[in-house]
C-alpha positions in Angstrom: -11.9 18.1 -10.8 -9.6 15.1 -10.8 -6.5 14.2 -8.9 -3.8 12.3 -10.7 -0.5 10.6 -9.6 2.4 10.4 -12.0 4.9 7.6 -11.2 7.9 6.1 -12.8 7.5 2.6 -13.9 11.2 1.7 -14.1 14.4 2.8 -12.3 13.7 6.5 -12.6 14.7 8.8 -15.5 11.6 7.8 -17.4 10.7 11.4 -18.5 8.2 12.1 -15.7 9.2 15.7 -15.6 8.1 16.2 -19.2 4.8 14.3 -18.7 4.0 16.4 -15.6 4.9 19.6 -17.4 2.6 18.6 -20.3 -0.3 17.8 -18.0 0.1 20.8 -15.8 -1.9 22.9 -18.2 -5.0 21.3 -16.8 -3.9 21.2 -13.2 -4.3 23.8 -10.4 -1.7 22.4 -7.9 1.4 20.3 -8.6 2.8 18.3 -5.6 6.2 16.7 -5.0 5.7 14.2 -2.1 8.9 12.2 -1.7 12.6 12.0 -2.5 15.1 14.7 -2.4 17.5 16.5 -4.7 19.0 13.1 -5.7 16.3 13.2 -8.3 16.4 15.3 -11.4 13.7 16.3 -13.9 14.7 17.8 -17.2 12.0 19.9 -19.0 12.5 21.4 -22.4 10.0 24.1 -23.5 10.4 26.1 -26.7 13.9 24.9 -27.0 14.9 26.1 -23.5 16.2 23.5 -21.0 15.3 23.5 -17.3 16.8 21.0 -14.8 14.8 20.7 -11.6 15.7 18.7 -8.5 13.3 19.6 -5.7 11.0 22.1 -7.4 7.9 20.5 -9.0 7.8 20.8 -12.8 4.7 22.9 -12.5 6.9 25.8 -11.4 7.5 26.6 -15.1 3.8 27.4 -15.6 2.3 30.8 -14.5 -0.7 30.7 -12.2 0.0 27.2 -10.8 0.6 26.4 -7.2 3.5 24.1 -6.4 3.8 22.1 -3.2 6.8 20.4 -1.6 5.2 17.9 0.7 6.0 16.5 4.1 7.5 13.4 2.6 10.3 15.2 0.8 13.9 15.3 2.1 14.5 19.0 1.7 18.0 20.4 1.2 17.5 24.1 2.0 20.8 25.1 0.5 20.2 23.1 -2.6 16.6 24.4 -3.0 17.7 28.1 -2.7 20.4 27.4 -5.3 17.8 25.9 -7.6 15.4 28.8 -7.2 18.3 31.2 -8.0 19.1 29.3 -11.1 15.5 29.5 -12.3 15.5 33.2 -11.6 18.6 33.7 -13.8 16.6 31.9 -16.5 13.7 34.4 -16.1 11.4 32.3 -13.9 10.4 34.1 -10.6 9.4 31.8 -7.7 7.0 33.8 -5.5 5.9 32.8 -2.0 2.3 32.1 -3.1 3.5 30.0 -6.0 5.7 27.6 -4.0 4.5 26.2 -0.7 6.8 24.1 1.5 5.5 21.7 4.2 6.4 22.7 7.7 6.8 18.9 8.4 9.3 18.2 5.6 12.6 16.8 7.0 15.8 18.7 6.3 18.9 17.3 4.5 21.8 19.1 6.0 25.5 19.3 5.1 26.5 16.5 7.6 24.0 14.2 5.9 26.0 14.5 2.6 29.3 13.6 4.4 27.7 10.6 6.2 26.2 9.4 2.9 29.7 9.5 1.3 31.1 7.6 4.3 28.5 4.9 4.1 29.0 4.4 0.4 32.8 4.4 0.8 32.6 1.8 3.5 30.7 -0.6 1.3 33.8 -1.1 -0.9 32.9 -3.3 -3.9 29.3 -3.5 -2.7 28.5 0.2 -3.4 24.8 0.9 -4.0 25.6 3.8 -6.3 23.9 6.6 -4.4 24.2 10.2 -5.6 25.8 11.1 -2.2 23.3 13.9 -1.7 22.5 12.8 1.9 19.1 11.5 1.2 19.5 8.1 2.9 20.9 9.5 6.1 18.1 12.1 6.2 15.5 9.4 6.0 17.5 7.3 8.6 17.3 10.3 11.0 13.6 10.5 10.3 13.2 6.8 11.2 15.4 7.2 14.3 13.3 10.2 15.3 16.4 12.4 15.4 15.8 14.5 12.3 15.0 18.2 11.9 11.8 19.3 10.3 11.2 22.7 8.7 9.0 23.7 11.6 11.8 23.0 14.0 14.0 25.7 12.5 11.6 28.5 13.4 12.8 28.4 17.0 16.4 29.4 16.3 17.2 29.6 20.0 16.7 25.8 20.1 17.6 24.9 16.6 21.1 26.5 16.3 22.6 24.8 19.3 21.0 21.5 18.3 22.4 21.8 14.8 25.9 22.5 16.2 25.6 19.4 18.4 24.6 17.2 15.4 27.5 18.5 13.4 29.9 17.7 16.3 28.4 14.2 16.6 28.8 13.6 12.9 32.4 14.9 12.9 33.3 12.3 15.5 32.0 9.5 13.2 33.8 11.0 10.2 37.0 11.6 12.1 37.1 8.0 13.2 36.9 6.9 9.6 39.5 9.4 8.4 36.9 11.3 6.3 36.7 15.1 5.8 34.9 16.9 8.6 32.0 19.3 8.4 33.0 22.9 9.0 30.7 24.3 11.8 30.7 27.6 9.9 28.3 26.0 7.5 25.5 26.7 10.1 25.4 30.3 8.8 24.9 29.1 5.3 22.1 26.9 6.4 20.4 29.7 8.4 20.6 32.0 5.4 18.9 29.4 3.2 16.2 28.8 5.8 15.6 32.5 6.1 15.2 32.8 2.3 12.7 29.9 2.3 10.7 30.9 5.3 8.0 32.9 3.4 7.1 29.6 1.6 6.7 27.4 4.7 3.2 26.5 5.7 0.9 23.6 6.7 0.6 22.2 3.1 -1.7 19.4 4.2 -4.3 21.9 5.3 -3.8 23.8 2.0 -4.3 20.6 -0.1 -7.4 19.6 1.7 -8.9 23.0 1.2 -7.9 23.0 -2.4 -9.7 19.6 -2.9 -12.8 21.0 -1.1 -12.8 24.0 -3.5 -12.7 21.6 -6.5 -9.1 22.2 -7.5 -7.2 19.7 -9.7 -4.1 18.1 -8.1 -1.2 16.6 -10.0 1.3 14.5 -8.0 4.8 14.4 -9.4 6.7 11.3 -8.5 10.5 11.2 -8.1 12.7 8.2 -9.1 10.8 5.1 -10.2 9.0 2.0 -8.9 12.1 -0.2 -8.8 13.9 2.3 -6.6 11.0 2.1 -4.0 12.4 1.0 -0.7 9.7 -1.6 -0.2 8.9 -2.7 -3.8 12.2 -2.1 -5.6 15.4 -4.1 -6.2 16.4 -3.9 -2.6 19.0 -2.9 -1.5 19.8 -1.1 -4.7 17.0 1.4 -4.1 16.4 4.9 -2.8 15.2 5.7 0.8 11.6 6.6 0.1 8.4 5.1 -1.3 8.5 6.0 -5.0 5.3 4.2 -5.8 1.7 5.7 -5.9 1.1 5.1 -2.2 4.1 7.4 -1.4 2.2 10.3 -2.9 -0.5 10.0 -0.3 1.7 9.5 2.8 4.1 12.2 1.5 1.4 14.8 1.0 -1.3 14.1 3.5 -3.9 13.5 0.8 -5.8 10.2 1.5 -6.1 7.5 -1.1 -9.8 8.0 -1.6 -9.1 11.4 -3.0 -7.0 10.0 -5.9 -8.8 9.5 -9.2 -6.1 8.0 -11.5 -2.5 6.8 -11.7 -0.4 7.3 -14.8 2.9 5.4 -15.1 5.7 6.7 -17.2 8.1 4.3 -18.9 10.8 4.8 -21.6 10.4 2.8 -24.8 13.5 0.9 -23.5 15.0 0.6 -20.0 17.7 2.5 -18.2 19.1 2.7 -14.7 21.8 4.7 -12.9 24.2 3.1 -10.4 24.8 -0.5 -9.5 22.3 -3.4 -9.2 20.8 -6.1 -11.3 19.6 -5.2 -14.9 18.4 -8.3 -16.8 17.9 -6.7 -20.2 21.1 -4.5 -20.1 22.7 -4.3 -23.5 26.1 -2.5 -23.8 25.7 -2.0 -27.6 22.4 -0.2 -27.0 24.0 2.0 -24.3 26.8 2.9 -26.6 24.3 3.8 -29.3 22.4 6.2 -27.0 25.6 7.7 -25.5 27.0 8.4 -28.9 23.8 10.3 -29.7 24.4 12.4 -26.5 21.4 10.7 -24.8 21.1 9.0 -21.4 23.2 11.0 -19.0 21.9 11.7 -15.5 20.3 15.1 -14.9 21.6 15.1 -11.4 25.0 13.5 -11.7 25.9 13.6 -15.4 26.7 9.9 -15.1 26.1 7.6 -18.1 23.0 5.6 -17.7 23.0 1.9 -18.2 20.7 0.9 -21.0 18.8 -2.1 -22.1 15.7 -3.4 -23.9 12.2 -2.7 -22.7 11.4 -5.1 -19.8 7.8 -5.9 -19.5 8.4 -8.1 -16.4 9.3 -4.9 -14.6 6.4 -3.0 -16.1 3.9 -5.7 -15.2 5.0 -5.5 -11.5 4.8 -1.6 -11.7 1.3 -1.7 -13.1 0.2 -3.9 -10.2 1.9 -2.1 -7.4 0.8 1.4 -8.5 -2.7 0.5 -9.7 -1.8 2.0 -13.1 -4.7 3.2 -15.3 -2.6 4.3 -18.3 0.9 4.3 -19.5 2.9 7.1 -20.9 5.7 5.9 -23.2 8.6 8.3 -23.6 11.8 8.4 -25.8 10.2 6.4 -28.6 12.3 8.4 -30.9 15.4 6.9 -29.3 14.7 3.7 -31.2 14.4 5.5 -34.6 17.6 4.0 -36.0 17.5 0.6 -34.3 16.3 -2.4 -36.3 15.1 -4.8 -35.1 13.7 -3.8 -31.7 13.2 -6.2 -28.8 10.8 -6.5 -25.9 11.4 -8.7 -22.9 8.1 -10.5 -22.5 9.1 -12.7 -19.5 12.1 -14.3 -17.8 13.3 -17.8 -17.5 14.6 -18.6 -14.0 16.1 -21.9 -13.1 14.1 -23.5 -15.9 10.8 -21.9 -15.1 8.9 -19.1 -16.9 8.6 -16.0 -14.7 6.1 -13.2 -15.3 7.0 -11.0 -12.3 10.4 -10.0 -10.9 11.7 -12.3 -8.1 12.4 -10.8 -4.7 16.1 -11.5 -4.3 19.0 -9.9 -6.1 20.6 -13.4 -6.6 17.5 -14.6 -8.4 17.1 -11.4 -10.5 20.8 -11.7 -11.6 20.1 -15.3 -12.7 17.0 -14.4 -14.6 17.3 -14.8 -18.4 15.1 -12.4 -20.4 13.0 -13.9 -23.2 12.5 -11.5 -26.0 10.0 -10.8 -28.7 11.6 -9.3 -31.8 9.8 -6.6 -33.9 10.8 -4.7 -37.0 12.2 -1.2 -36.5 10.9 1.9 -38.3 14.2 3.4 -39.5 12.9 6.9 -39.8 12.9 10.1 -37.7 9.6 10.3 -35.8 10.4 13.5 -33.9 8.1 15.6 -36.0 5.0 13.3 -35.7 2.2 14.9 -33.8 -0.6 12.3 -34.1 -0.9 8.6 -33.8 -1.6 8.3 -37.5 1.6 10.0 -38.4 3.7 7.4 -36.7 5.2 4.7 -38.9 3.3 1.4 -38.8 6.2 -0.4 -37.1 6.3 2.2 -34.3 2.5 1.8 -33.8 2.9 -1.9 -33.7 5.6 -1.6 -31.1 3.3 0.4 -28.8 0.2 -1.8 -29.4 2.3 -4.9 -28.6 3.3 -3.3 -25.2 -0.4 -2.8 -24.5 -1.3 -6.3 -25.4 1.4 -7.9 -23.2 0.7 -5.5 -20.2 -3.1 -5.2 -20.7 -2.6 -1.5 -19.8 -3.5 1.2 -22.4 -0.7 3.5 -23.7 -2.4 6.9 -23.8 0.5 9.2 -24.3 3.6 8.8 -26.5 6.6 11.1 -26.4 8.7 11.5 -29.6 11.1 14.2 -28.3 12.2 16.2 -25.4 10.2 19.4 -26.1 6.7 19.9 -24.6 5.1 19.9 -28.1 6.7 16.6 -29.1 3.9 14.6 -27.5 1.2 12.4 -29.0 -2.1 11.8 -27.1 -3.9 8.7 -28.1 -6.7 9.4 -25.6 -7.3 13.2 -25.4 -9.2 12.7 -22.1 -5.8 12.3 -20.3 -4.9 15.9 -21.1 -8.1 17.2 -19.4 -7.4 16.4 -15.7 -10.6 18.2 -14.6 -12.8 15.4 -16.1 -14.3 12.7 -13.7 -12.3 9.6 -13.1 -11.9 7.4 -16.2 -10.5 4.3 -14.7 -10.1 1.5 -17.1 -12.2 -1.5 -16.1 -10.5 -4.9 -16.5 -12.8 -5.9 -19.4 -11.8 -2.7 -21.2 -8.1 -3.4 -21.1 -6.4 -4.5 -24.3 -6.7 -8.2 -24.8 -3.7 -10.5 -24.6 -2.4 -11.2 -28.1 
């Protein structure tokens, strides 16, 4: 058995859903441990497109158990809608297939309205949230005023308490001239909770029993390293820990039960919303948008696009303890020549290898690029490392050399089968830990 965490190495939207879906074949349990339905994973299998928000990507595989952990901000209405959408696509979500932590905090309709109010009140300093209520949910959790899934089982207590919270929220909204929450929404919330009740259990106990029985666990991260509330580009971040440590706190599985961490990064960089973006390039963004690429799965917003930033990836590798990198969307660079990699920054006349802490410094940082030849050919049909053009292979090996982290998986398209494994061991999650020792990492070029 082997337990693996998948994390995003950039600002989210790296293709984690596809990587998790690809690796699920060798997993027994797939766990979502943080975030809410402000995240979106798009998985394409046999030409059919599935967009998931709260459900782990493993839900598309028969015989796998999916867990929504205690660290998730769970919107019950949104989750029921997501389940119903999958059912219309022919995917049945049974109670034994999806387990929901009884300790997961709820995102409720008033959280959405308060999220919109807070974003509106920032004026020109908007963070660019999805307004799904995730920040206010985690704020209530920190204030110790939130509702957990277990709390809803006692309806005699929960219903009056929910009405009271709606009334309190409406006072805040009314004072700001914002739309109010209709108290009638309580019935919709209760209907969703009733639908989800067969899935609710002590998932921490389940996961520890699964480990004891030798099951293989795959943790599916949401968002990316630079949206982490502690390690990201604060305050332009999400409200949870999106890094590898969050998988442990958000599931109840201790760190000494984790065998490896795989980070996912695009072959270039994107982000949604406002905030600093040193390698942003409008021409590159226009190119991807014209191709119909780089639109958010949750919001449909155009993603901002730029060259691959190894300063960010270097930080992500350190914070997450990355053992291997999965590079996605390499095919997005097929018609771009030359291609560029940001190797380091210059900040106030000094060379910088890691991102600075403040937004002001990051906005002053000047990326220093290495330029490599493009490959000018369609690689979407390549299924092995040897089939890739030499220039594409050189691009990947240069990333390895600069990061000193092996690239073990390369994605050349959205479909499950458009995946190249350079190290076949990474598709066999049952094998013992194969951590890469420092002396085995690619040498600096």
